[in-house]
KEDOKOL-8752 format. One line per 10 residues: number of its first residue (from 1); for each residue x, y, z of C-alpha. Coordinates in steps of 0.02 Angstrom, whole numbers, padded with zeros to 5 digits. Layout:
BEGIN
NUM) X:Y:Z  ...
//
This chain:
BEGIN
1) -03093:01218:-11775  -03071:01354:-11635  -02903:01389:-11566  -02929:01293:-11410  -02891:01143:-11534  -02748:01204:-11603  -02640:01065:-11710  -02482:01002:-11651  -02394:01121:-11774  -02450:01267:-11670
11) -02416:01208:-11497  -02253:01269:-11411  -02119:01159:-11423  -02060:01070:-11278  -01895:00967:-11258  -01948:00811:-11214  -01844:00674:-11104  -01855:00541:-11250  -01762:00406:-11162  -01864:00416:-11019
21) -02025:00417:-11115  -01962:00263:-11223  -01910:00166:-11077  -02075:00167:-10968  -02167:00144:-11142  -02093:00016:-11182  -02122:-00078:-11001  -02303:-00040:-11030  -02271:-00125:-11198  -02212:-00288:-11125
31) -02398:-00317:-11088  -02425:-00314:-11271  -02267:-00441:-11307  -02339:-00563:-11187  -02512:-00528:-11255  -02450:-00574:-11435  -02347:-00725:-11377  -02476:-00808:-11275  -02614:-00787:-11417  -02512:-00861:-11536
41) -02416:-01001:-11453  -02562:-01096:-11496  -02549:-01117:-11650  -02395:-01208:-11658  -02451:-01306:-11531  -02611:-01368:-11606  -02556:-01524:-11701  -02499:-01592:-11543  -02601:-01552:-11394  -02740:-01602:-11503
51) -02679:-01777:-11537  -02639:-01780:-11350  -02813:-01735:-11296  -02883:-01825:-11464  -02989:-01700:-11511  -03073:-01731:-11665  -03237:-01633:-11661  -03241:-01452:-11744  -03325:-01408:-11585  -03186:-01479:-11464
61) -03036:-01395:-11582  -03138:-01251:-11624  -03160:-01224:-11419  -02974:-01274:-11375  -02959:-01135:-11510  -03063:-01000:-11431  -03079:-01039:-11241  -02940:-00906:-11198  -03048:-00786:-11285  -03192:-00799:-11123
71) -03040:-00740:-11018  -03003:-00595:-11139  -03159:-00537:-11110  -03181:-00556:-10924  -03006:-00466:-10900  -03068:-00333:-11021  -03237:-00294:-10940  -03156:-00310:-10748  -02986:-00196:-10798  -03091:-00048:-10848
81) -03186:-00030:-10670  -03008:-00088:-10585  -02886:00019:-10670  -03014:00175:-10638  -03021:00131:-10476  -02833:00061:-10419  -02720:00134:-10552  -02633:00078:-10721  -02483:00031:-10662  -02560:-00095:-10517
91) -02671:-00170:-10669  -02487:-00210:-10766  -02411:-00309:-10618  -02571:-00409:-10595  -02579:-00453:-10801  -02385:-00505:-10780  -02417:-00623:-10632  -02551:-00691:-10724  -02457:-00711:-10870  -02325:-00801:-10768
101) -02444:-00931:-10679  -02578:-00991:-10823  -02424:-01021:-10935  -02338:-01141:-10822  -02505:-01218:-10766  -02553:-01252:-10950  -02397:-01318:-10971  -02437:-01446:-10837  -02620:-01500:-10892  -02645:-01673:-10909
111) -02838:-01664:-10943  -02933:-01571:-11063  -03019:-01460:-10921  -02868:-01403:-10841  -02814:-01372:-11022  -02943:-01265:-11047  -02960:-01180:-10873  -02794:-01121:-10865  -02786:-01065:-11049  -02950:-00959:-10999
121) -02820:-00882:-10853  -02708:-00839:-10982  -02847:-00746:-11077  -02875:-00663:-10903  -02678:-00601:-10926  -02723:-00548:-11099  -02884:-00455:-11070  -02797:-00339:-10946  -02640:-00292:-11050  -02741:-00273:-11201
131) -02853:-00144:-11109  -02726:-00060:-10990  -02553:-00079:-11105  -02622:00054:-11235  -02708:00167:-11112  -02550:00184:-11009  -02447:00205:-11141  -02543:00356:-11208  -02566:00435:-11045  -02384:00465:-11031
141) -02354:00509:-11223  -02323:00690:-11250  -02441:00707:-11418  -02337:00730:-11564  -02257:00554:-11507  -02419:00466:-11447  -02467:00365:-11626  -02295:00286:-11634  -02288:00254:-11431  -02448:00168:-11411
151) -02404:00074:-11602  -02249:00017:-11504  -02389:-00071:-11392  -02418:-00178:-11556  -02231:-00209:-11622  -02213:-00306:-11439  -02358:-00386:-11497  -02299:-00428:-11656  -02144:-00480:-11573  -02221:-00599:-11451
161) -02308:-00672:-11599  -02147:-00690:-11679  -02052:-00763:-11550  -02197:-00900:-11503  -02183:-00930:-11685  -01988:-00949:-11698  -01983:-01054:-11521  -02115:-01169:-11588  -02045:-01197:-11731  -01858:-01232:-11624
171) -01937:-01357:-11492  -02054:-01457:-11633  -01957:-01614:-11657  -01963:-01642:-11840  -02124:-01747:-11886  -02113:-01904:-12021  -02188:-01870:-12157  -02364:-01967:-12163  -02358:-02006:-11963  -02529:-02066:-11916
181) -02612:-01978:-11775  -02579:-02098:-11620  -02380:-02093:-11676  -02369:-01906:-11663  -02478:-01918:-11491  -02340:-02046:-11428  -02192:-01916:-11505  -02078:-01818:-11385  -02204:-01683:-11479  -02345:-01769:-11415
191) -02320:-01781:-11241  -02185:-01640:-11214  -02162:-01517:-11338  -02306:-01433:-11344  -02285:-01397:-11149  -02128:-01320:-11188  -02213:-01196:-11309  -02320:-01146:-11167  -02175:-01137:-11036  -02077:-01015:-11123
201) -02174:-00874:-11080  -02153:-00894:-10905  -01967:-00808:-10917  -02028:-00622:-11010  -02165:-00640:-10881  -02040:-00608:-10740  -01961:-00495:-10824  -02122:-00388:-10845  -02174:-00412:-10677  -02006:-00333:-10613
211) -02005:-00190:-10739  -02181:-00145:-10719  -02137:-00113:-10510  -02018:00029:-10557  -02107:00135:-10687  -02230:00283:-10622  -02408:00273:-10606  -02506:00356:-10753  -02516:00548:-10730  -02675:00582:-10803
221) -02746:00452:-10687  -02682:00536:-10542  -02741:00696:-10586  -02908:00607:-10590  -02868:00549:-10400  -02822:00711:-10351  -02633:00661:-10324  -02567:00815:-10434  -02394:00830:-10336  -02348:00656:-10411
231) -02412:00686:-10583  -02317:00838:-10584  -02173:00745:-10547  -02193:00633:-10683  -02243:00743:-10815  -02093:00865:-10753  -01986:00720:-10807  -02052:00678:-10964  -02050:00867:-11031  -01987:00988:-10900
241) -02084:01122:-10772  -02180:01219:-10899  -02229:01043:-10987  -02282:00989:-10828  -02414:01153:-10769  -02486:01138:-10949  -02526:00971:-10940  -02604:00984:-10764  -02702:01113:-10827  -02770:01062:-10958
251) -02799:00874:-10879  -02897:00982:-10742  -02999:01090:-10852  -03067:00913:-10936  -03102:00825:-10783  -03192:01007:-10719  -03279:01051:-10843  -03460:01061:-10814  -03567:00916:-10837  -03445:00790:-10814
261) -03479:00773:-10617  -03566:00609:-10636  -03514:00451:-10605  -03418:00377:-10761  -03535:00213:-10819  -03671:00351:-10799  -03577:00454:-10917  -03559:00340:-11050  -03729:00343:-11098  -03709:00522:-11139
271) -03738:00572:-11328  -03568:00627:-11387  -03471:00476:-11274  -03599:00350:-11360  -03551:00400:-11517  -03366:00383:-11485  -03393:00207:-11414  -03493:00164:-11574  -03326:00219:-11675  -03217:00094:-11525
281) -03328:-00062:-11543  -03354:-00036:-11742  -03159:-00022:-11757  -03144:-00164:-11632  -03261:-00299:-11708  -03184:-00249:-11886  -02997:-00278:-11847  -03068:-00458:-11784  -03192:-00490:-11907  -03052:-00433:-12040
291) -03020:-00622:-12039  -02823:-00600:-11984  -02809:-00711:-11846  -02883:-00869:-11931  -02703:-00863:-12012  -02632:-00850:-11845  -02753:-00964:-11742  -02786:-01088:-11893  -02600:-01072:-11989  -02593:-01252:-11984
301) -02740:-01297:-12040  -02743:-01153:-12190  -02583:-01222:-12264  -02619:-01414:-12247  -02750:-01381:-12356  -02618:-01294:-12457  -02543:-01448:-12465  -02401:-01404:-12350  -02323:-01536:-12217  -02328:-01500:-12024
311) -02142:-01462:-12049  -02154:-01326:-12194  -02296:-01295:-12097  -02226:-01230:-11947  -02088:-01151:-12047  -02207:-01037:-12168  -02277:-00974:-11979  -02113:-00921:-11933  -02097:-00811:-12088  -02286:-00758:-12062
321) -02227:-00679:-11903  -02076:-00611:-11997  -02190:-00510:-12134  -02304:-00435:-11982  -02128:-00380:-11887  -02059:-00293:-12038  -02236:-00193:-12082  -02278:-00164:-11908  -02087:-00062:-11917  -02159:00013:-12066
331) -02323:00062:-11964  -02217:00134:-11812  -02120:00276:-11941  -02302:00304:-12036  -02439:00329:-11909  -02386:00513:-11844  -02338:00558:-12007  -02491:00512:-12117  -02619:00507:-12001  -02732:00368:-11935
341) -02880:00376:-12068  -02773:00362:-12216  -02671:00190:-12148  -02844:00114:-12088  -02909:00171:-12274  -02777:00069:-12364  -02770:-00074:-12256  -02938:-00112:-12267  -02920:-00086:-12455  -02771:-00234:-12456
351) -02842:-00349:-12345  -03011:-00346:-12446  -02911:-00381:-12607  -02791:-00509:-12526  -02946:-00617:-12453  -03042:-00609:-12617  -02906:-00675:-12724  -02856:-00793:-12594  -03042:-00871:-12594  -03010:-00875:-12782
361) -02846:-00972:-12754  -02932:-01100:-12641  -03089:-01118:-12775  -02959:-01159:-12909  -02859:-01266:-12825  -02707:-01178:-12812  -02598:-01239:-12664  -02401:-01222:-12613  -02322:-01056:-12637  -02457:-00941:-12726
371) -02570:-00974:-12570  -02413:-00917:-12452  -02395:-00763:-12542  -02560:-00706:-12508  -02573:-00746:-12346  -02424:-00631:-12311  -02490:-00491:-12414  -02642:-00505:-12296  -02522:-00500:-12142  -02432:-00352:-12215
381) -02599:-00243:-12228  -02652:-00277:-12080  -02488:-00275:-11992  -02486:-00079:-12087  -02665:-00022:-12047  -02799:-00126:-11935  -02672:-00203:-11797  -02585:-00046:-11729  -02688:00082:-11771  -02867:00028:-11709
391) -02756:00017:-11523  -02707:00176:-11553  -02877:00270:-11590  -02968:00151:-11458  -02830:00225:-11318  -02853:00415:-11389  -03025:00448:-11424  -03109:00435:-11281  -03117:00581:-11130  -03002:00578:-10976
401) -03129:00545:-10842  -03198:00380:-10935  -03061:00321:-11026  -03041:00167:-10911  -03215:00109:-10953  -03236:00158:-11129  -03087:00064:-11168  -03130:-00062:-11089  -03293:-00072:-11180  -03202:-00063:-11346
411) -03085:-00204:-11317  -03217:-00313:-11228  -03315:-00293:-11406  -03156:-00345:-11485  -03130:-00512:-11375  -03313:-00539:-11430  -03297:-00511:-11614  -03130:-00635:-11582  -03204:-00784:-11511  -03347:-00782:-11626
421) -03216:-00772:-11777  -03126:-00910:-11694  -03248:-01004:-11642  -03349:-01010:-11818  -03210:-01042:-11937  -03190:-01218:-11913  -03383:-01220:-11930  -03362:-01097:-12103  -03239:-01175:-12158  -03339:-01364:-12176
431) -03510:-01303:-12226  -03440:-01168:-12348  -03287:-01223:-12380  -03107:-01112:-12393  -03152:-00992:-12528  -03315:-00926:-12472  -03258:-00908:-12289  -03108:-00779:-12354  -03234:-00706:-12460  -03359:-00669:-12298
441) -03204:-00576:-12234  -03161:-00499:-12388  -03347:-00422:-12382  -03329:-00365:-12179  -03153:-00282:-12258  -03253:-00173:-12395  -03396:-00139:-12262  -03250:-00066:-12133  -03180:00047:-12280  -03353:00120:-12306
451) -03358:00146:-12104  -03189:00232:-12071  -03214:00345:-12224  -03385:00407:-12168  -03362:00403:-11972  -03182:00412:-11924  -03104:00560:-11871  -02906:00595:-11885  -02834:00617:-11729  -02656:00645:-11780
461) -02535:00775:-11677  -02675:00824:-11535  -02673:00808:-11364  -02795:00698:-11277  -02865:00835:-11210  -02883:00941:-11385  -02962:00775:-11448  -03080:00779:-11293  -03140:00967:-11314  -03161:00934:-11513
471) -03271:00779:-11508  -03370:00877:-11376  -03417:01022:-11480  -03318:01136:-11348  -03315:01297:-11409  -03195:01347:-11284  -03061:01292:-11173  -03071:01326:-10979  -02978:01481:-10919  -02869:01354:-10812
481) -02814:01300:-10979  -02721:01433:-11066  -02608:01325:-11172  -02591:01146:-11257  -02475:01019:-11190
//
């Protein structure tokens, strides 16, 4: 590595304004909290809205669970170009507004078609937040803190997931053992309970909406559009005047480098960016096809097949959310210490083993507590690795000029993969059975291990501009950028 790509240990020390950086990053990460809540709330509401709308076929059940992913895909596709044109902050505000509207109108749905419509609108909000929140955090973070700050976005996703699981558990009335579908449909849960589960997300959505009004715009986006003075003010508040000067010079160096004057969408076709896109897309697909979202979105079915009743299922779901939170907190402390590759390799191995053993448990007819333990092991491995680190890598491997577009492509691939995973699970479960289905996910994780081992670079401790120079194969920094940020 040349001197222009010095690691963080050789960079000049800066005194960062920790409180300010954590506050603006936390506000950006509220998009992750709403993402997590809105994404998982359907799992607890599932036993009740299915009875209300009288869903009985695998295709209708799969469509109800996966329709939001259409909105997720649309939101991630649109947010790339829109955020590069109008900025990250405006998109965060728009996603918050969509979360408010979609949650309230999903709760008021009285026909299956209106339920689907507003779930897709909620997915649109998720798609925007999943793209813009980690991008915004990465662009305001000092290099030594970027891993843990982007992981903060995953932490809020997990908090949102756990919040949805707890709210679902608290709202739902106990279901009598052996209750028929019609009895559940006519009960308070079937008529009103599931509606309150969706309504609850409106409160944090409003908090996000107003908080996003007061955070600064991304300084890297501001430099890109020529608003250097505004960017300088934000960067100075983050790390002081010297840090601001160095960062502005380095950002301008990447934006003004030779060969980077073409339109951003066209630049995605250049060889080294195509290489980075292949990494980003494969990581996004791996995160989903590892099969973990099946445990979140079809928890009721998985635990029911393991012999649990509805009331125990809702409590087990809360336990899974708690484990998810605990190990995400562990990842927060490890991602900048041990690096991205080590956690990803560990996670792929752990999830593959857990899925394989879970498949054996289903094949042997094992029920109850062992199945719960195996699903918790799977979630722990995922929360420690693929869940946070995928977002970290996707937010940091792309050049400044095309980051919005490239992240959009990668996140869009994630939502396509998630849709295929969620929609096909009921079909695979019926045709192959649970054992073979989880073995398929185990094989995917093993393939992911090999991909990470051979293709994914380590980015720990490097500024976004250092990563860009390294991937582009630049032998020398521009003269306007004498130091790293």
